[in-house]
C-alpha angles and dihedrals in degrees: 000000000000124000090241091058092048092051091050090053093049093047091048092051093055094217115161099189120028131187126200092260091051089051090051091053094044094051097033095238123166103198126064092216092058092055090048092051092050090049089052091052092049091049090050090051091047094242091117131032120209113237098174137331108317096358123100136183119225115231091202095065107018116203125226123257094264092056092049091049090051092050093049097046120024132214095037135149140203117238119238091246092055093046092051091050 
């Protein structure tokens, strides 16, 4: 599968934060190593940004800061004061 096709699939899905298992499901990949290699290529081309091991941020549809915080450290919560702001 070409990088252009992979990018179209990710854009069409509308995901903001993608894990390696999500990438496997989106692209219908059987092996873990293949999804890791594809993620490496997308990071090198600046289409994905690595948040932590196995979790990537999509540059097509960037998430807000609360979604990034939840992806980096789970379980997390938003305080009432932050939610009301």
